[in-house]
TORSE-993565 format. One line per 2 residues: number of its first residue (from 1); for each residue x, y, z of N, C-alpha, C. Coordinates in pm, whole numbers, plus 50000, padded with zeros to 5 digits. Layout:
N
NUM> X:Y:Z:X:Y:Z:X:Y:Z | ...
***
This chain:
221
1> 49441:45094:47584:49531:45157:47696:49583:45271:47719 | 49665:45239:47586:49767:45382:47562:49684:45464:47480
3> 49610:45398:47382:49539:45524:47307:49440:45627:47446 | 49403:45559:47490:49324:45635:47646:49400:45758:47724
5> 49513:45692:47711:49653:45798:47820:49714:45886:47751 | 49700:45921:47581:49774:45998:47536:49624:46093:47536
7> 49486:46051:47481:49392:46131:47480:49393:46220:47600 | 49369:46146:47722:49339:46231:47842:49494:46316:47840
9> 49586:46272:47810:49693:46400:47842:49686:46508:47770 | 49625:46475:47606:49590:46595:47527:49509:46673:47586
11> 49366:46630:47617:49296:46702:47719:49320:46774:47820 | 49428:46732:47899:49471:46843:48001:49564:46937:47939
13> 49670:46876:47850:49708:46991:47789:49663:47107:47732 | 49512:47084:47684:49425:47147:47614:49366:47273:47694
15> 49350:47185:47787:49285:47248:47969:49379:47368:47995 | 49511:47316:48010:49620:47405:48029:49617:47546:47976
17> 49652:47470:47841:49655:47584:47713:49527:47719:47728 | 49428:47649:47768:49307:47764:47762:49319:47873:47882
19> 49339:47784:47976:49395:47883:48129:49510:47977:48064 | 49572:47935:48043:49734:48034:47973:49630:48177:47897
21> 49588:48102:47796:49549:48236:47708:49382:48274:47743 | 49346:48260:47837:49225:48347:47915:49254:48474:47931
23> 49132:48541:47900:49122:48699:47900:49145:48729:48015 | 49204:48819:48093:49206:48856:48221:49124:48994:48249
25> 49009:48997:48361:48990:49066:48424:49001:49144:48522 | 49113:49274:48538:49164:49306:48641:49097:49440:48721
27> 49049:49444:48824:49065:49599:48959:49172:49600:48988 | 49236:49693:48953:49398:49729:48972:49411:49772:49153
29> 49526:49755:49192:49492:49819:49333:49514:49949:49319 | 49456:50064:49443:49482:50205:49428:49520:50213:49618
31> 49543:50340:49622:49569:50387:49754:49508:50548:49765 | 49427:50521:49844:49303:50638:49844:49284:50675:49996
33> 49238:50813:50011:49203:50875:50146:49058:50890:50175 | 49035:50844:50266:48866:50843:50335:48845:50985:50321
35> 48688:50976:50259:48605:51106:50269:48618:51139:50110 | 48735:51082:50021:48751:51140:49891:48658:51045:49799
37> 48656:51130:49660:48573:51055:49550:48693:50977:49469 | 48647:50829:49469:48757:50788:49395:48679:50684:49231
39> 48741:50665:49138:48704:50620:48995:48788:50523:49034 | 48727:50377:48964:48766:50276:48958:48772:50170:48840
41> 48903:50183:48751:48877:50111:48640:48838:49966:48639 | 48764:49897:48540:48751:49807:48581:48831:49712:48387
43> 48916:49681:48396:49039:49652:48308:48985:49518:48229 | 49008:49489:48071:49017:49378:48004:49197:49411:47973
45> 49286:49284:47964:49399:49316:47917:49364:49258:47790 | 49326:49154:47743:49308:49157:47607:49197:49026:47525
47> 49121:49117:47471:49015:49022:47410:49003:49130:47271 | 48958:48987:47205:48953:49026:47049:48785:49088:47020
49> 48702:49021:47056:48543:49019:46990:48460:49033:47118 | 48453:49137:47173:48353:49101:47280:48203:49175:47302
51> 48130:49083:47288:47985:49180:47249:47921:49148:47386 | 47980:49079:47485:47874:49093:47613:47974:49040:47721
53> 47898:49101:47832:47977:49035:47978:47865:49076:48047 | 47895:49010:48183:47798:49024:48280:47896:49008:48405
55> 47894:49069:48489:47980:49071:48620:47892:49107:48698 | 47958:49030:48848:47879:49014:48962:47993:49014:49057
57> 48001:49158:49127:48115:49183:49234:47984:49225:49364 | 48135:49221:49487:48095:49268:49617:48189:49317:49688
59> 48138:49411:49742:48229:49546:49775:48200:49557:49928 | 48281:49625:50045:48230:49609:50179:48170:49778:50184
61> 48080:49762:50227:47962:49858:50212:48014:49953:50301 | 48083:49919:50437:48074:50006:50557:48261:50095:50506
63> 48336:50046:50419:48451:50095:50351:48405:50180:50210 | 48276:50141:50113:48286:50233:50018:48124:50240:49981
65> 48117:50389:49963:47977:50420:49909:47970:50412:49764 | 47876:50287:49709:47866:50316:49517:47785:50442:49527
67> 47876:50520:49401:47760:50640:49351:47724:50631:49203 | 47820:50569:49106:47759:50558:48940:47842:50442:48880
69> 47825:50444:48745:47891:50370:48659:47890:50455:48539 | 48011:50435:48457:48002:50464:48332:48070:50396:48233
71> 48060:50378:48114:48105:50351:47998:48202:50425:47986 | 48315:50335:47875:48475:50392:47821:48427:50413:47685
73> 48552:50471:47646:48524:50504:47471:48511:50384:47406 | 48591:50272:47441:48574:50162:47384:48502:50081:47389
75> 48384:50088:47487:48218:50040:47476:48124:50095:47492 | 48203:50255:47421:48045:50325:47389:47947:50288:47304
77> 47986:50190:47217:47881:50116:47144:47775:50010:47206 | 47788:49977:47359:47754:49881:47405:47664:49939:47498
79> 47492:49850:47490:47431:49879:47625:47475:49858:47753 | 47459:49924:47872:47467:49868:47968:47390:49865:48104
81> 47391:49760:48211:47242:49825:48295:47398:49771:48407 | 47339:49876:48536:47431:49848:48661:47295:49835:48754
83> 47292:49701:48820:47188:49682:48921:47260:49683:49080 | 47236:49804:49138:47320:49881:49289:47233:49848:49373
85> 47099:49785:49348:46968:49795:49486:47022:49757:49557 | 47109:49634:49619:47162:49594:49727:47299:49654:49756
87> 47308:49751:49845:47461:49812:49911:47536:49684:49964 | 47646:49700:49872:47787:49628:49903:47790:49507:49763
89> 47677:49499:49666:47699:49433:49553:47634:49478:49420 | 47717:49452:49311:47680:49532:49191:47693:49397:49094
91> 47581:49434:48979:47590:49340:48895:47568:49408:48756 | 47684:49388:48707:47716:49464:48552:47634:49368:48420
93> 47564:49418:48326:47541:49385:48195:47593:49463:48079 | 47650:49435:48005:47700:49514:47866:47670:49422:47777
95> 47594:49451:47625:47601:49378:47544:47584:49474:47425 | 47614:49423:47322:47596:49481:47158:47579:49401:47044
97> 47548:49429:46941:47547:49355:46821:47660:49294:46753 | 47775:49375:46813:47907:49410:46724:47947:49397:46833
99> 48112:49306:46841:48185:49298:46925:48313:49400:46931 | 48392:49439:47038:48479:49510:47037:48588:49486:47066
101> 48715:49506:47003:48861:49471:47072:48894:49518:47164 | 48932:49507:47256:48991:49563:47384:49109:49544:47413
103> 49205:49626:47477:49374:49576:47496:49421:49638:47572 | 49440:49615:47703:49467:49699:47836:49389:49807:47839
105> 49283:49811:47848:49175:49890:47869:49058:49906:47979 | 49007:49977:48019:48944:49990:48109:48792:49988:47994
107> 48694:49875:48067:48556:49861:47967:48439:49930:48063 | 48457:49979:48203:48359:50068:48265:48417:50110:48401
109> 48384:50267:48440:48470:50293:48513:48321:50291:48662 | 48382:50268:48796:48337:50256:48884:48327:50386:49018
111> 48216:50486:49005:48262:50603:49123:48220:50537:49268 | 48317:50571:49357:48264:50534:49503:48311:50616:49569
113> 48271:50692:49662:48301:50710:49827:48375:50665:49901 | 48480:50677:49957:48550:50648:50043:48498:50670:50180
115> 48464:50597:50270:48419:50615:50388:48506:50659:50507 | 48452:50727:50645:48567:50738:50700:48618:50632:50741
117> 48755:50637:50799:48832:50505:50855:48932:50626:51015 | 48954:50537:51102:49051:50591:51168:49204:50541:51162
119> 49208:50451:51072:49369:50380:51071:49342:50345:50918 | 49513:50290:50906:49523:50229:50708:49416:50095:50731
121> 49308:50084:50638:49263:50004:50584:49223:49975:50461 | 49281:49786:50476:49273:49691:50319:49147:49681:50315
123> 49089:49656:50198:48969:49594:50109:49023:49563:49962 | 48903:49498:49938:48915:49470:49780:48786:49401:49750
125> 48762:49403:49590:48665:49363:49548:48626:49213:49513 | 48516:49151:49532:48502:49010:49528:48423:48997:49437
127> 48509:48925:49292:48412:48918:49143:48355:48714:49169 | 48222:48784:49200:48142:48638:49229:48138:48527:49055
129> 48086:48626:48974:48080:48559:48849:48143:48648:48762 | 48147:48592:48639:48189:48667:48494:48148:48640:48382
131> 48118:48642:48319:48109:48591:48146:48096:48693:48074 | 48202:48647:47946:48238:48718:47846:48174:48628:47723
133> 48125:48716:47611:48056:48658:47491:48111:48714:47347 | 48123:48660:47255:48150:48707:47147:48020:48724:47085
135> 48034:48817:46954:47891:48819:46859:47886:48753:46809 | 47953:48590:46825:47924:48506:46778:47839:48400:46908
137> 47809:48460:46987:47765:48382:47080:47837:48239:47161 | 47971:48290:47149:48080:48187:47183:48107:48258:47347
139> 48110:48171:47431:48154:48224:47583:48319:48212:47550 | 48389:48313:47633:48537:48352:47645:48575:48323:47735
141> 48688:48229:47758:48743:48195:47869:48796:48317:47956 | 48808:48339:48074:48863:48448:48162:48850:48398:48278
143> 48977:48512:48359:48995:48479:48470:49010:48620:48516 | 49043:48603:48662:49007:48739:48746:49089:48783:48844
145> 49191:48907:48833:49299:48953:48945:49192:49088:48995 | 49162:49079:49102:49137:49195:49215:49220:49198:49292
147> 49310:49367:49268:49429:49373:49360:49322:49477:49475 | 49444:49469:49576:49409:49537:49715:49376:49668:49705
149> 49300:49720:49787:49261:49866:49787:49321:49923:49945 | 49355:50054:49920:49424:50087:50057:49385:50217:50091
151> 49313:50195:50208:49243:50381:50257:49274:50380:50395 | 49345:50549:50310:49413:50584:50455:49338:50703:50541
153> 49347:50727:50650:49286:50819:50705:49309:50943:50685 | 49178:51045:50676:49175:51172:50649:49294:51251:50755
155> 49420:51305:50654:49461:51450:50713:49422:51581:50754 | 49421:51555:50916:49399:51688:50985:49446:51817:50911
157> 49388:51951:50980:49471:52048:50949:49561:52069:51048 | 49604:52005:51136:49701:51978:51228:49814:51908:51197
159> 49768:51784:51129:49841:51653:51067:49942:51772:50930 | 49858:51825:50889:49895:51900:50719:50013:52032:50806
161> 50004:52078:50888:50100:52199:50956:50173:52148:51010 | 50198:52005:51051:50312:51945:51124:50382:51949:51028
163> 50334:51864:50930:50431:51781:50814:50497:51896:50697 | 50439:52033:50747:50495:52116:50636:50647:52193:50662
165> 50713:52152:50576:50869:52238:50529:50867:52350:50693 | 50830:52413:50648:50814:52564:50773:50839:52509:50912
167> 50759:52391:50971:50742:52347:51105:50868:52253:51128 | 50873:52155:50994:50984:52071:51025:51106:52163:51090
169> 51135:52255:50998:51241:52352:51017:51246:52413:51172 | 51115:52440:51197:51114:52504:51314:51139:52411:51451
171> 51077:52268:51446:51110:52163:51499:51237:52172:51541 | 51347:52142:51388:51471:52111:51433:51550:52227:51489
173> 51510:52333:51467:51585:52463:51539:51548:52408:51694 | 51410:52410:51740:51382:52345:51887:51472:52259:51934
175> 51490:52163:51866:51601:52032:51918:51709:52107:51935 | 51818:52165:51823:51903:52222:51866:51897:52307:51968
177> 51840:52422:51959:51827:52498:52112:51827:52416:52202 | 51756:52275:52221:51767:52235:52334:51872:52154:52350
179> 51932:52112:52292:52086:52066:52327:52155:52171:52372 | 52181:52255:52308:52292:52376:52364:52237:52418:52489
181> 52125:52451:52510:52077:52482:52648:52125:52356:52771 | 52114:52266:52696:52099:52111:52837:52279:52134:52854
183> 52383:52162:52748:52546:52152:52713:52569:52273:52831 | 52513:52395:52810:52571:52498:52899:52514:52486:52986
185> 52384:52409:53073:52324:52370:53216:52446:52290:53236 | 52501:52173:53230:52595:52101:53222:52738:52122:53279
187> 52783:52231:53184:52896:52299:53209:52901:52403:53329 | 52775:52471:53342:52730:52524:53447:52722:52494:53598
189> 52658:52371:53571:52677:52273:53731:52816:52225:53758 | 52892:52220:53675:53053:52174:53680:53113:52259:53712
191> 53120:52421:53694:53178:52497:53750:53100:52514:53920 | 52971:52471:53944:52959:52511:54054:52992:52426:54170
193> 53039:52302:54126:53042:52205:54224:53188:52271:54267 | 53190:52237:54442:53297:52276:54500:53436:52192:54491
195> 53513:52265:54466:53646:52257:54441:53729:52213:54598 | 53834:52080:54568:53864:52008:54700:53968:52112:54733
197> 54010:52126:54890:54114:52204:54923:54217:52174:54906 | 54324:52240:54968:54465:52202:54919:54495:52104:55043
199> 54455:52114:55136:54475:52008:55230:54462:51849:55170 | 54304:51865:55161:54239:51754:55080:54302:51680:54983
201> 54390:51740:54893:54485:51709:54804:54623:51652:54809 | 54655:51727:54949:54745:51675:54966:54779:51539:55041
203> 54644:51546:55129:54644:51377:55191:54594:51300:55094 | 54525:51336:54973:54494:51240:54872:54619:51168:54789
205> 54713:51226:54796:54854:51203:54785:54930:51071:54843 | 54936:50999:54796:55014:50843:54872:55139:50903:54863
207> 55216:50896:54995:55353:50984:54974:55448:50819:54944 | 55556:50837:54850:55683:50752:54785:55736:50697:54872
209> 55741:50573:54914:55829:50506:55071:55981:50450:54952 | 56068:50434:55064:56212:50382:54966:56197:50213:54999
211> 56192:50157:54882:56196:50006:54851:56340:49964:54909 | 56312:49797:54938:56407:49770:54997:56505:49723:54874
213> 56469:49730:54800:56577:49674:54648:56663:49846:54665 | 56594:49929:54678:56689:50054:54652:56743:50105:54769
215> 56722:50039:54895:56858:49996:54974:56961:49949:54975 | 56959:49832:54918:57043:49743:54882:57142:49783:54811
217> 57099:49877:54737:57210:49904:54626:57343:50033:54677 | 57432:50007:54646:57547:50097:54727:57586:50183:54608
219> 57573:50300:54625:57614:50408:54480:57745:50369:54462 | 57777:50385:54350:57915:50377:54298:58015:50534:54314
221> 58181:50534:54363:58212:50642:54341:58310:50663:54222
***
């Protein structure tokens, strides 16, 4: 019984170790403007001998339009095929007779056009399948990190003009002039107010009466 517990514990520890040292595939976060053309790198953090990869991913076809994919210098010796027949889905296959070493580099670049949005919108790629193989035909443990992408509305000519330094200074001057005008207007209204007559002022003054205490005090000689 003790031997079985030790064996199971060792197996669980080994599984944990494999997950810690698994190769990570990364699709980094980006901030883009609608209507622009963008390049999305698909990166591998650390792999000693990558001879093949199969990657199946999905994207929001309402927000992004796929254009093409290109290998990078590190994967130039590998053949590659990209199946893009179904909008919103890509299947990428790369393979070669000899493996390549990758260290925090993109293995492929995907070109998209960001479609028009009216407000800031977030999206991301969903990786449904990933297989990594060495040139010894051994599968390499892997994990996925697909970060969010932010698509911002395209700035109009009016937006650009409103946010230009010259226009901001102009708006500041207009606000200052408005404040000065309001202050002068208040001063004029105060001057124009009718002033109370002398009789009204005299009537508003309460006469001082002699208190009983003062009457009781006998002046000293």
